[in-house]
C-alpha distance (Angstrom), angle and dihedral (degrees) to the residues before:
residue distance angle dihedral
X1 . . .
X2 3.82 . .
X3 3.76 119.9 .
X4 3.83 124.5 -169.0
X5 3.81 116.6 -155.5
X6 3.80 113.1 -166.7
X7 3.79 107.2 -133.3
X8 3.77 138.9 -166.8
X9 3.79 121.2 173.2
X10 3.83 95.3 -23.5
X11 3.84 93.3 -47.5
X12 3.75 135.9 86.5
X13 3.78 109.0 -78.2
X14 3.81 108.0 -110.3
X15 3.82 97.1 -134.7
X16 3.82 123.5 31.5
X17 3.79 94.8 -162.6
X18 3.83 90.5 69.3
X19 3.79 99.2 27.6
X20 3.78 111.9 134.2
X21 3.83 101.9 -166.7
X22 3.75 144.3 24.3
X23 3.77 139.6 -164.8
X24 3.80 105.1 -128.1
X25 3.77 115.2 -155.7
X26 3.78 128.5 -166.6
X27 3.79 106.1 -149.0
X28 3.78 123.8 -165.7
X29 3.82 120.9 177.2
X30 3.79 92.2 -13.9
X31 3.82 92.7 -53.4
X32 3.84 127.7 108.3
X33 3.81 106.6 -121.2
X34 3.81 97.9 172.6
X35 3.76 137.9 10.0
X36 3.81 134.2 -172.4
X37 3.78 137.7 172.6
X38 3.79 110.9 -122.2
X39 3.76 133.6 -172.6
X40 3.77 118.3 -116.9
X41 3.77 95.0 -178.7
X42 3.79 106.0 135.2
X43 3.78 136.2 160.0
X44 3.84 92.5 -113.0
X45 3.79 134.7 20.2
X46 3.82 91.4 -117.4
X47 3.81 89.7 56.1
X48 3.75 86.3 69.0
X49 3.82 88.4 75.0
X50 3.81 90.4 60.8
X51 3.79 91.0 46.6
X52 3.81 91.7 51.7
X53 3.81 90.8 47.0
X54 3.80 90.4 50.7
X55 3.80 88.2 54.1
X56 3.83 90.6 50.0
X57 3.81 93.9 -118.3
X58 3.85 117.8 173.3
X59 3.83 99.2 175.6
X60 3.77 132.0 33.5
X61 3.79 123.6 -158.7
X62 3.75 113.1 -165.7
X63 3.78 148.2 141.2
X64 3.76 119.5 -109.5
X65 3.79 116.9 -12.3
X66 3.81 127.3 -172.4
X67 3.81 113.4 -111.1
X68 3.82 95.5 -120.9
X69 3.81 92.1 52.2
X70 3.86 91.4 44.3
X71 3.85 88.6 54.0
X72 3.79 90.3 49.0
X73 3.77 92.4 50.4
X74 3.82 94.6 48.8
X75 3.80 92.1 44.8
X76 3.78 86.2 51.5
X77 3.82 90.4 57.6
X78 3.84 98.4 -101.5
X79 3.79 117.8 129.7
X80 3.81 110.7 -136.9
X81 3.79 122.3 -147.6
X82 3.77 98.6 -174.8
X83 3.78 140.6 176.9
X84 3.79 91.5 40.8
X85 3.79 122.0 150.2
X86 3.75 135.7 -178.4
X87 3.80 144.1 65.9
X88 3.80 112.3 -24.8
X89 3.82 96.4 -126.2
X90 3.84 91.5 48.6
X91 3.80 90.5 50.8
X92 3.83 91.9 47.5
X93 3.83 90.7 50.2
X94 3.79 90.5 50.6
X95 3.77 92.0 48.5
X96 3.82 92.4 50.1
X97 3.82 90.1 48.0
X98 3.83 90.2 52.6
X99 3.79 93.4 -118.1
X100 3.81 99.2 115.9
X101 3.01 126.3 135.5
X102 3.78 90.4 52.6
X103 3.80 129.7 169.4
X104 3.81 89.1 -132.4
X105 3.85 90.6 57.0
X106 3.81 98.2 41.5
X107 3.78 124.5 113.3
X108 3.85 112.6 -98.9
X109 3.81 109.2 -85.0
X110 3.80 94.3 19.5
X111 3.80 100.5 89.2
X112 3.79 108.0 119.3
X113 3.82 92.3 -20.8
X114 3.80 94.1 144.3
X115 3.82 93.6 51.6
X116 3.80 93.0 48.5
X117 3.80 93.3 42.8
X118 3.80 93.8 52.9
X119 3.81 89.9 48.3
X120 3.76 93.4 52.4
X121 3.78 93.3 47.2
X122 3.83 90.5 51.1
X123 3.79 91.9 49.8
X124 3.79 91.3 48.0
X125 3.78 90.7 56.3
X126 3.77 92.5 46.4
X127 3.77 94.4 40.0
X128 3.84 92.4 -131.5
X129 3.79 102.0 143.8
């Protein structure tokens, strides 16, 4: 399995759409067997999908990602673990341990958003505030 971790100055890059580099990990049996720093500088955000495919990436770990690009990535066979924040090595360790996504490694304001959002929408329809 190949995992791309979008990086910026030792941390997860805050926005995948403009991310310029990634740490690409080859993972075998839950252990990193190879790692390389790769350029993700492309002329358009959607060109990043082609670059990730060329690198053989199966999973992308990133910060924020636009919805159209996330859909393109998943339709292209790349699993997206988005809205992640933190130090790269801490995020990699969490991924290898199977504990990502994690509230401790989520972007500020993204912890449990989907659960809360669905609950509010349901209450709005039912009028139970």
